[in-house]
C-alpha positions as a Python dict, from the first residue, in 0.01 Angstrom:
ca = {
    (1, 'M'): (0, 0, 0),
    (2, 'E'): (23, 42, -354),
    (3, 'D'): (-354, 29, -393),
    (4, 'L'): (-574, 146, -118),
    (5, 'K'): (-900, 47, -280),
    (6, 'K'): (-787, -268, -232),
    (7, 'V'): (-678, -235, 69),
    (8, 'G'): (-1033, -25, 157),
    (9, 'R'): (-1194, -371, -14),
    (10, 'V'): (-1088, -688, 236),
    (11, 'G'): (-1138, -432, 526),
    (12, 'G'): (-1436, -400, 424),
    (13, 'K'): (-1481, -757, 377),
    (14, 'A'): (-1332, -831, 670),
    (15, 'L'): (-1576, -654, 895),
    (16, 'V'): (-1878, -767, 680),
    (17, 'Y'): (-1749, -1106, 776),
    (18, 'F'): (-1681, -1088, 1150),
    (19, 'E'): (-2045, -909, 1193),
    (20, 'V'): (-2247, -1226, 1002),
    (21, 'I'): (-2017, -1507, 1242),
    (22, 'S'): (-2040, -1334, 1522),
    (23, 'T'): (-2435, -1275, 1439),
    (24, 'L'): (-2451, -1621, 1364),
    (25, 'A'): (-2230, -1722, 1674),
    (26, 'L'): (-2526, -1502, 1877),
    (27, 'F'): (-2787, -1705, 1758),
    (28, 'I'): (-2667, -2057, 1812),
    (29, 'G'): (-2638, -1991, 2178),
    (30, 'L'): (-2953, -1860, 2227),
    (31, 'V'): (-3095, -2120, 2081),
    (32, 'V'): (-2887, -2381, 2288),
    (33, 'G'): (-2985, -2230, 2553),
    (34, 'N'): (-3337, -2188, 2496),
    (35, 'V'): (-3336, -2578, 2412),
    (36, 'L'): (-3091, -2677, 2674),
    (37, 'H'): (-3186, -2513, 2945),
    (38, 'P'): (-2853, -2523, 3099),
    (39, 'G'): (-2793, -2478, 3479),
    (40, 'S'): (-3189, -2558, 3555),
    (41, 'G'): (-3082, -2882, 3781),
    (42, 'F'): (-2889, -2688, 4028),
    (43, 'N'): (-3170, -2624, 4231),
    (44, 'I'): (-2990, -2418, 4412),
    (45, 'N'): (-3178, -2242, 4711),
    (46, 'A'): (-2979, -1889, 4827),
    (47, 'A'): (-3090, -1915, 5198),
    (48, 'T'): (-2929, -2255, 5263),
    (49, 'L'): (-2616, -2156, 5156),
    (50, 'D'): (-2320, -2086, 5401),
    (51, 'A'): (-2177, -1759, 5380),
    (52, 'K'): (-1910, -1756, 5539),
    (53, 'A'): (-1756, -1946, 5280),
    (54, 'V'): (-1878, -1738, 5044),
    (55, 'A'): (-1668, -1410, 5223),
    (56, 'D'): (-1340, -1662, 5259),
    (57, 'Y'): (-1395, -1744, 4859),
    (58, 'A'): (-1438, -1352, 4799),
    (59, 'G'): (-1164, -1288, 5012),
    (60, 'Q'): (-899, -1465, 4852),
    (61, 'A'): (-1010, -1318, 4533),
    (62, 'K'): (-945, -946, 4703),
    (63, 'A'): (-593, -1050, 4792),
    (64, 'Q'): (-522, -1203, 4454),
    (65, 'S'): (-325, -941, 4267),
    (66, 'I'): (-301, -903, 3861),
    (67, 'S'): (19, -1020, 3866),
    (68, 'D'): (-81, -1343, 4088),
    (69, 'F'): (-381, -1384, 3867),
}
């Protein structure tokens, strides 16, 4: 920590690197999602789902504590 200017320069480079790589990852994800359309083949009608099975599943998740997780 003798040269604070050098520390600031490294921190600035790290911040710029993080922003550029995050933006690139977001762009790649958007392109892949728009080209491949993941989940489009499921064809699920929400009206035909079993409400009791969904309620049981949600109830089990509610009963789980943080330490159980």
